[in-house]
N, C-alpha and C positions, 0 to 999 in steps of 0.2 A: 617729622615730614620733612619732605625734601625741601630745601631752601632756595631761594632764587641764585643765579648765578653772579647779579651784582648786590653787593651789600647794601646797597642805596638806590634800588630801582627809580623810586620816584624822583630822584634826580635829573633821570635823562627824560623828563617830561619839561625841564627847563627850556626854553626859547622855542618849543614846538607848537604853541598857541594852544595845549589840551590843559584843561582844569578841572581837578578833581570836586566835584560837590557832593558831600557827605549829607545823607540826608534820614531822618527818622522812617525807619522801614514800619512800624506797626506791627510786626510779629518779633519771633524769636530769634531772627536774625539782627536786631537792634538797629542797626545802621544799613542803609543801601546807599550805593553811588549813582549820581548821573554824572556824565561827563560832559562840559563846556568845551566846545572846539571853535577856536577864534579865527575863522575863516571865512571864505566867503562860498556860499552863504553861512551865517551865523548859526552855528549847529549845537543841537544839545543831544547827546545819546540817554536815552532813559528820561523819565520825568520823574519818577519816585513816587510816594501814594500821597494822597490827602492827610495826611497827619498833622497834628499842631507844630506848627514850625515849618515845615516843610517850603510853602510859599515864599515866607522871609527867608530861608537859607539859600533858595534859588535867586531871589532877588539881590541878595548880598552879593552871590557869585557873579553877577553880569556887572552889578556895580566896580567889584574890585577889578575889572579888566577895563571899566570905562564904559560900559555900554547898559543897557535897559532891558529888562525882561521883554518889555515890549519891541525892541529889536530882534529878537530869536526870528529866525529866517525857516530852519527846517529842523525838526525833531524826528529821530531815528528810534525805534524801538526796538529791544533784542528779542523778547518774549513775551507770553502771554500773561504773566502773573502779575496781580495787580500791585503788589510793592513798586514795580517796574515802569507800570503804563497808568497807574491810575489818575495822575495827575495831567495825562496827555491831554484830554477835551480841555480844560482848563488853561493850560497854557496856549494852546492853540488859539482858544478864544480871545485871549489878552493880547497875543501878538499877531495874529493871523498867518502864522507858520504853517508851511506845509507840514504833515504826518506822513512818515516812511514807515514801512513793517511789511513783514511778511503778507503774502496774498491771503493766507487764509484768516489773517486777523482783520481783513475789511469786513465782512458780515460781522464777526465776534465784537469789534469794538463799536459797530455801528449801534448794535442793542447790548452793550455790555451787561445790564442788570439781567436782562431774560439771559444771556450766556452762560453768567455766572451761576443762575439760578439751575439752568440745565447741567452744569459741572457738578453742583453739588446733588442733584438728583442720581446723576451716573455714579457719584462716589457712594451713596448709600448704597444703590443696588449693587456695587461691587463688594460692599462690606458685607451685605446680607449674604450673596453669593459665596461668600469665603468663610463664613461661619460667625460674623459678628453676633452679638447681642443688641437687643435695640437700643441698650445705654451707650454701646460702642456706637451704634450708627448714629446717635443724635448728640452725641457726646461734645462735639464740637461746634454744634450749632450756633451757639452765642458768638464764638469766637469767629466763626466764618461770617457771621453776619455783620460784624463789628469791622474784620479786615475789609471786606467787601465793600462797606459803606464808603471807605477811601478812594474808590474808582467811579468815573462816570461814561457816558458813552463819547466817542468820538471818531471823527470821518477820517479815515485813511486817504490821503489825496495821491500818494504815492505808492503804490501796492509792488513789494519787491519779489523777485523768484531767485531760487538757488541759482548762484554763479552769475547773477546780475552786479553792477555795481551802483555805487552813491559817488558821485563827482562832485570835489568842492575844488577850489582854487589851487590851493596848495596840497591836495591829497584826494587819491581816490581809495573807497572802501569797498573791497570784494566782499560780497554777500556769499556766505557759506552755510547752508542748513546744518545743524548739528542736533537733530532730536534726542531727547533722552531724558533730561531733566524735566522738559515740557514739550508739546505737541512741536512747539513752532522756535526753539531755540536756534539763533543764528550767532556766527562769528562774523565780525567786522573787521576785514584784515587790510591795513596799510602796509602794502608790501615794500614799496620803498624803505620805509622807517621798520620794516620786520617788527609790528606793533599790531595787536589785535584789540579791539572792545570784545570783551568776554561773555559779556552778562553773565549768567550762572551757569553756563556750559563748563567753565573750569574755574573754579576757585582753589586756592593756594593751599588752606589748611583743612579744609572737609570739603569731601567729594560732595558735589550737589545730591539730595536724594532723587534718584529716577522715580518720578512721581507717576501713577497710571492716570494719567489725564484720560478725559472724554474724548475721542479723537474728533476732530472739527470737520464739516463739510469739505470734502474731495471731491476730484473731478470725478467725471461718467467712467467707468468700467472700473473701479476699485472694489475689491471685494466686499462684502459685509463683514462687520466686527464679529469675531469667532472669539468667545472667550478664552478658550481652551489653547488658544495659540496666544492672542493677544493681550490677555491678562498675564501671561508670563514673560512679555517680550520686552518689559521697559529696561532691567540692566542691560540686557544683551545688545539692544539699540543703544543704550548710552556707552558701554563699551565700546561700539563700533565707531560711534562719534570721536570718543577721546583717542581711537586709534587712527583717525583720519586726521584729527588735528596735531598729534606729535609730528606729523611726518610736514607739515605747513613749517617754512624756514620764519621762525618768529624767535624775538629775543626779549620780547616784552608783552605781557598781557595787563589789559585795564579792566579788571572784574566788575562784576555788580555787587560785589560785597567785598571788604577788605584794601588793602592797598595794592598797588602795583607790583608783580614780581616778574622775575625772570625766569629761564630756563623751563620753559613751558612744557617739552617732552618729558623731562623729569618727574614734572608733576603729574601729567598724564599717566605716566608708567607707575607711579605710587599708586592712584587711584586704581588702576587697572588690577594692582595688586591685592589693595584692599579688598576689592569687589570679589576677588577670587577667594580669598581668605576669609570672607564674610560667609560664602556660599559654603564652604569648607565645613565652619563652624554651625550653620543651620544642619547640615547633614548627622552632625554628630547630635541632634537634639531630635531628630525623628521619631526615633523608638521603631517598634517592630510592625506595628498595625497601621492602618488607613488613620491620616489626619488633616485636618484643615488648616489654611493659611493662617487664619486667625488663631486656632490653638497652639500653632507653632509659635506664633509672635507672642502670646500670652506665656509659654514656657521659657522665651528668651529673655522677656522683660517683664517679669510678674506683677512690678509696682508702677507701671505705667499708667498714667490717667486716662480714661476712655477717651477723652479728646485726642489723644495722639494715633488712635486706629488708623487713620487714612495712611501717615506716613509710615507707621509700623506695617500696615499688611502690603504696601506698595513694596516696602524694602523686603519682605520674607518672600511675596511673589516673583521679586526680579531675581534672588537668590535661587527659589525653585525653579526660574526659568535656565539659570545657567545649571543646574544640577541636572535638569531635564535634558538639556543639550550633550551632557556629558554623558547621559544614560544612567545616570543614577537615582532619578526620581522620575515616575510616570502619574499620569493621572489616572486615579482607579474608578473614579465616578464625576462625570462631568456635570452632575448636580441638575437642578431642575424641579418642577413642582414642590417647593419648599424643600427640597435636600441640598445642603452645601457641596460644592467641589471638595473630593477629596482626592488625598495624592497617597502613595506607597512607594518606598526606597525600593529598589530592584538589585 
């Protein structure tokens, strides 16, 4: 994997007022980052999830800079996944902090348990549509229940729009929409320092999985969801976001997982190459007849547990979207009435 341009990028945080807070993630990622910004207002980027030890780690980070959790004035959220926003409501309750997030997250966070249930229902239907067995559809129900239990509702008081800015005393963070890993990923760019809070949009060692999340309510005039188009759009959308990010003048990314890293353009390029290579490998596994996305996933990962079906079918659908754009795969049967969607190579 492409390495950072600076052997010790974390050293560049010295004197900037930004402090990494490493928290338990309660999922396969192991740890998740929040970023404490000692500025005016006192700001935290992402909240972590309600996992054992998380609140204590956040409190310790505040103490280390001579402050208290109750001094928090602004919480900024990078995207909708529970490991990054699960504790937002609790932190806001304890501190009275304003909460800033992309505008579609205002209703989402206000009724988070119901929204998470709707997310799971959407994914179950997606899995059925692409040939999953009942065991694969429900295989991770217990895991999702435990994970989502780490999040509660929260009132977003500062809705953010793409291109808007979060202005602190010593820095301004431009809000850039970067959908792909989720519907609501943003990149928060401090142009003066050529630094960005990356959330899960750009990770150094592993590209974030472009998950086919449930579309959040959008403004009037948007078209209805079209499975033939939208189920396959995840990797194409993530690739477009990566290409947009690689043109932003940045020297340092503060990601949602792992340590700070440099040379983000090279990291983005490496992820784009991996996406293209992964799609090409899928093409070699399709066979001659019609196939389903879940059937293709089973052939690529025959030993994967049923609980991984969501990630695997999202990965395959993303690759099929790339191949469809290249004219190498097409939809043979859109499915419906109990039939799964089927694809053929061209």
